C-alpha positions in Angstrom: 22.7 -45.8 4.6 22.1 -42.4 2.8 22.7 -39.2 5.0 20.0 -36.5 3.8 21.0 -33.1 4.7 18.3 -30.6 5.0 17.4 -27.2 6.8 15.3 -27.8 9.7 12.2 -25.8 8.6 8.6 -27.4 8.4 8.7 -27.4 4.5 12.6 -28.3 4.0 11.9 -31.4 6.3 9.1 -32.5 4.3 11.0 -32.1 1.2 13.8 -34.0 2.6 11.0 -36.6 3.8 9.7 -37.1 0.5 13.3 -37.8 -1.2 14.1 -40.5 2.2 10.7 -42.0 1.5 11.2 -42.2 -2.4 14.7 -43.7 -1.8 13.5 -46.5 0.8 10.8 -47.4 -1.4 13.3 -48.5 -3.8 15.3 -50.4 -1.2 17.9 -47.6 -0.3 18.1 -47.2 3.5 18.1 -43.1 4.4 18.0 -40.9 7.5 17.5 -37.1 8.1 20.5 -34.6 9.2 19.1 -31.3 10.0 21.0 -28.6 9.5 20.1 -24.6 10.0 21.3 -22.4 7.2 21.8 -18.4 7.7 18.8 -17.7 5.9 16.8 -19.1 8.6 18.7 -17.3 11.4 18.7 -14.1 10.0 14.7 -13.0 9.4 15.2 -9.3 9.4 17.9 -8.4 6.4 15.9 -8.5 3.0 17.4 -11.4 0.8 18.6 -9.3 -2.0 20.4 -7.3 0.7 21.9 -10.9 1.8 22.9 -11.7 -1.4 20.3 -14.4 -2.4 22.6 -17.0 -4.2 23.3 -19.6 -1.9 21.9 -18.2 1.5 19.9 -21.1 2.0 22.4 -23.7 0.7 26.0 -22.9 1.8 25.8 -24.4 5.0 24.6 -28.1 3.5 27.2 -27.4 0.5 29.9 -27.5 3.5 28.3 -30.5 5.3 28.4 -32.2 2.2 32.0 -31.2 0.9 33.0 -32.4 4.7 31.3 -35.6 4.1 28.8 -35.0 7.4 25.9 -35.7 4.7 25.7 -37.8 1.6 23.0 -36.0 -0.2 21.4 -32.5 0.2 17.9 -31.4 -0.5 17.1 -27.8 -1.7 13.9 -26.1 -2.9 15.7 -26.0 -6.6 14.9 -22.0 -7.0 17.3 -21.2 -4.2 20.3 -23.1 -5.7 23.0 -21.1 -7.3 23.4 -22.0 -10.9 26.7 -22.7 -10.8 27.3 -25.2 -8.2 30.5 -25.6 -5.7 33.5 -27.2 -6.8 33.0 -31.1 -6.1 29.1 -31.0 -5.7 26.7 -32.2 -8.5 23.0 -32.3 -9.2 21.7 -36.0 -8.3 18.4 -35.7 -9.1 15.1 -33.4 -9.5 12.1 -34.7 -8.5 8.3 -33.9 -10.1 7.6 -30.4 -10.0 4.6 -29.3 -7.9 3.0 -25.8 -8.7 5.2 -23.1 -9.8 2.6 -20.4 -9.4 3.1 -17.5 -6.9 -0.2 -16.9 -5.0 -1.4 -13.8 -3.1 -2.3 -14.7 0.4 -4.9 -12.1 1.9 -4.4 -10.6 5.2 -7.7 -12.0 7.3 -7.6 -8.8 9.5 -7.2 -6.2 6.6 -10.0 -3.6 6.8 -11.6 -2.3 3.4 -11.9 1.5 2.9 -15.1 2.9 2.8 -16.8 2.3 -1.0 -14.5 -0.9 -1.9 -16.0 -3.8 -2.9 -13.9 -6.5 -1.6 -14.7 -9.2 -4.3 -13.8 -6.8 -7.0 -10.7 -5.6 -5.7 -9.7 -9.6 -5.2 -10.5 -10.0 -9.1 -8.5 -7.5 -10.5 -5.5 -8.7 -8.4 -6.1 -12.1 -10.2 -7.0 -10.7 -13.7 -5.9 -7.1 -13.8 -6.6 -7.0 -17.7 -10.3 -8.0 -17.4 -12.0 -5.5 -15.1 -12.4 -1.7 -14.9 -11.5 -1.9 -11.3 -7.9 -0.4 -10.8 -6.3 -1.5 -7.5 -3.2 0.3 -8.2 -5.2 3.6 -7.7 -5.3 2.7 -3.9 -2.0 2.7 -1.8 -2.4 -1.3 -0.8 0.6 -2.8 0.6 2.1 -6.4 -0.4 4.7 -7.8 1.6 7.3 -9.9 -0.3 11.2 -10.5 0.4 11.8 -11.4 -3.2 12.9 -8.8 -5.7 11.3 -10.7 -8.7 8.0 -10.6 -7.2 8.4 -7.0 -5.9 9.3 -5.9 -9.5 6.4 -8.0 -11.2 3.8 -6.3 -8.7 5.0 -2.7 -9.3 5.1 -3.2 -13.1 1.5 -4.2 -12.7 0.5 -2.2 -9.9 2.7 0.7 -9.4 1.1 2.7 -6.8 1.3 0.0 -4.2 3.8 0.2 -1.2 6.0 -3.5 -0.9 7.0 -4.5 2.4 9.6 -6.8 3.4 8.7 -10.4 4.7 11.2 -12.7 6.2 11.0 -16.1 7.9 9.6 -19.8 7.0 6.2 -20.2 5.7 4.5 -20.3 9.3 6.5 -17.1 10.4 5.3 -15.2 7.3 1.6 -16.4 7.8 2.1 -15.1 11.2 3.6 -11.7 10.7 0.7 -11.1 7.7 -2.0 -11.7 10.4 -0.5 -9.5 12.8 0.3 -6.6 10.0 -2.0 -4.0 8.6 -1.0 -5.5 5.0 -3.5 -6.2 2.4 -1.7 -9.4 1.7 1.7 -11.3 1.1 3.1 -13.2 -1.9 4.1 -17.0 -1.2 4.8 -19.9 -3.6 1.9 -22.0 -4.0 4.0 -25.1 -4.0 5.4 -24.5 -0.1 2.1 -23.9 1.1 0.2 -26.6 -0.4 3.0 -29.4 1.0 2.7 -28.9 4.6 -1.1 -28.0 4.2 -1.1 -24.5 5.0 -2.4 -22.9 1.8 -5.0 -20.4 3.2 -8.3 -20.8 1.2 -8.3 -16.9 0.9 -5.6 -17.1 -1.6 -5.5 -15.5 -5.3 -3.6 -17.4 -7.9 -1.3 -14.8 -9.5 -1.4 -16.7 -13.1 0.0 -13.3 -14.5 3.3 -13.6 -12.4 6.0 -15.4 -14.2 7.8 -17.7 -11.5 11.4 -18.0 -10.5 13.5 -20.4 -12.6 12.8 -24.0 -10.9 10.2 -22.6 -8.7 8.0 -25.6 -7.3 11.0 -28.0 -8.5 13.1 -30.4 -5.3 16.6 -30.9 -6.1 19.0 -33.4 -4.6 22.8 -32.9 -4.9 25.8 -34.9 -3.8 29.3 -35.3 -4.2 30.9 -35.8 -7.5 32.2 -39.3 -7.8 30.1 -40.7 -5.0 28.9 -43.4 -7.3 26.6 -45.3 -5.2 24.9 -42.4 -4.0 24.4 -40.9 -7.4 22.9 -44.2 -8.9 20.6 -44.2 -6.3 19.6 -40.7 -6.7 19.1 -41.2 -10.3 16.6 -43.9 -9.8 14.2 -41.1 -8.6 14.8 -38.3 -10.7 11.9 -37.0 -13.0 12.9 -36.4 -16.6 10.6 -34.0 -17.5 11.0 -31.7 -14.6 15.0 -31.7 -14.9 14.6 -30.9 -18.5 12.5 -27.6 -18.2 14.4 -26.5 -15.1 17.6 -27.1 -17.1 16.3 -24.8 -19.7 15.2 -22.0 -17.0 18.4 -22.1 -14.9 20.4 -22.1 -18.6 18.3 -18.9 -19.2 19.6 -17.2 -15.7 22.8 -18.5 -16.3 23.3 -16.8 -19.8 22.1 -13.5 -18.8 24.3 -13.7 -15.9 22.0 -11.6 -13.8 23.1 -10.3 -10.1 21.6 -12.0 -7.1 19.1 -8.9 -7.1 17.9 -9.1 -10.8 14.3 -9.9 -11.3 14.8 -12.6 -13.8 12.2 -15.0 -14.4 11.3 -18.1 -16.5 9.0 -21.0 -17.0 9.5 -23.8 -19.3 6.7 -26.6 -20.1 6.4 -29.5 -22.0 3.6 -30.0 -24.5 3.6 -33.3 -26.5 6.6 -32.9 -28.8 7.4 -29.2 -28.0 8.9 -27.1 -25.0 7.2 -23.4 -24.5 9.5 -21.4 -22.9 8.7 -17.8 -21.4 11.0 -15.7 -19.4 11.4 -11.7 -18.4 13.5 -9.3 -16.9 12.1 -6.7 -14.9 13.9 -3.7 -13.3 13.1 -3.5 -9.3 10.9 -0.7 -9.4 8.8 -2.4 -12.1 9.0 0.7 -14.6 10.7 -1.4 -17.4 10.1 -5.0 -18.9 11.5 -7.3 -21.2 10.0 -10.7 -22.3 10.7 -13.7 -24.3 8.0 -16.4 -25.6 9.4 -19.1 -27.7 8.3 -22.9 -28.8 10.9 -25.3 -29.5 11.1 -29.0 -30.6 11.5 -31.2 -27.6 15.2 -32.6 -29.3 16.3 -29.0 -29.0 15.7 -28.5 -25.2 19.0 -28.8 -24.5 19.5 -25.5 -25.7 16.1 -23.6 -25.2 17.4 -21.7 -22.2 20.4 -20.1 -23.8 18.8 -19.6 -27.1 15.6 -17.8 -25.4 18.6 -15.8 -23.3 20.4 -14.8 -26.8 16.5 -13.6 -28.1 16.1 -11.6 -25.0 19.3 -9.9 -25.3 18.7 -9.0 -28.9 15.8 -7.3 -27.6 18.1 -5.1 -25.8 18.4 -6.9 -22.3 22.0 -6.4 -22.0 22.2 -2.6 -21.3 18.9 -3.1 -18.8 20.7 -6.0 -16.7 23.9 -3.7 -16.6 22.2 -1.2 -15.4 20.7 -3.2 -12.6 23.8 -4.8 -11.9 25.5 -1.5 -11.4 23.0 0.1 -9.4 23.2 -3.0 -6.7 
């Protein structure tokens, strides 16, 4: 019997249940063990002020190392690139949507003279329309410094409000606010059937490394558990998220450094896109590279070298010094 540790939010339990079902479909019995993380207990402090790395994983790490569970299931974007001593990656499930979406507040009142349909189109495709939503002082909610930075880079006149809690809590807070909308990961809302019809895909927003992927961790040396988990590993997803996390690791950004990355496989090549944006959105550096599929092992590190050659090093150092 494999004991599967998970946070007790609806989304986390859904993800852990997928792991349980896949293991059991291959003949390995499993059961869920619910653990509450400090990231779930503190719904007020912004994530970037708490020290984002590990805030949703530390309690599960401890349970794993203390042999209270056999594996832990995480949203992979929440997992620090450096795993604790004694813990290893056991498997990565096939990635769902990597996109961010803007969920509109159903109770938001448009100012006089504003065409809401045109405003929504401008949010999704800012370069294609004459309407400039940055001229309105719209308020957007997110707890992510990456989303904040990219939004302000695109719409510098807007106000960003912090919003915390699981997806259910954030949707409720949005409906009770006077905000225009809030940014969510599309995969999270889709997985538990809560994606509202009034949401806008933000195709221009580059995701967090490994966004949309589910990661399973286990104790190093636990051969039986690692062997069972390897059977549900999705190799293409594992290649892509490794490149993205290598990019993050090589840049050594602090927990509040807005670093984004997306790798995708197309036939025999891997396309890699990465960016760094200052928290206030005023400075942005990007890299866009294509690698042969047999070179994917070094794709993230190579892309990091490219963006550092463009001058990203001083930018990262400046942001780290300001934290």
